[in-house]
N, C-alpha and C positions, 0 to 999 in steps of 0.2 A: 129872762125876766118872766116871771109867773103873771098869771091872769090879774092879780090884785095890784100889780106894779111894783112889787117888792123885788129886791135883788138877792139872789141866794149867795151864800158864802162861797160856793164853787165858781160863780160868775166873777165874785170880787177877786178871789185868788188868780183866776185867769187874766183878768184885766191888770192886776198888779204885775204879774210875770210879763205881760206884754210890755207894759210901760217901763219896767226896769230893764228888760232886754234891748230896748231901743235907746236907753239912756246912755250918754258917753261916759258920765262920771261914774257909774256903777259897773261898767265893764271894763276891767284893766286893759285888755288888748286895744279896745277902741280909745281909751283914754291915752295910751302910749302912742298910738298912731296919730291921735289929734295934736299930741304934744310935739311929735317929730315931724309933722307934715309942713308942707310949704304954707307960709301965712297968706299969699296972695292968691294961690290956686292950689289947694290940696289934693285935687283929682285932675288928671289929665283929660284930653279929648276922648279918650278910649275908656274911661272910668277907672283907671287904675291909680293907686295911691301914689302921690308924688313927694318924695322927701325933700326937707328943707335944705337949702344950699349950705347952711351951717353943719349939718349932719354929714353931708358929703365931703366938706372940707375936713372936718374932724376925722373922718373914716380914711382919708387919703394921707393925712399927717400921720396917724396912727400906724397905717400899713408901711409908709416910708420910715418911720422909726424902727419898726420891727425888721424890715429888710436890712436896715443899716446894722441893727444889733445883731442880727444872724450873720451878716457878712463879717463883721469884725470878730464875732465869737468863733465861727467855724474857719475863718481865713487865717487866723492867728496860728492855727496847728500846722500849716505848710511852711 
């Protein structure tokens, strides 16, 4: 801020960049993490991201279906 109390355009740009970089809605990575995070406790005791139980369940089911598909696809050739 200059001596007269006016804000320069450079300071406004810097403030907007800082505001938008911290906003979850404007950052796609943070928005996806927030959507897939655990609703009750999104961060564990060590400060790491904690996925939702539903995400884990869907991942396990998809993995099981993939293993079953590969088993019957490759197992039929014998």
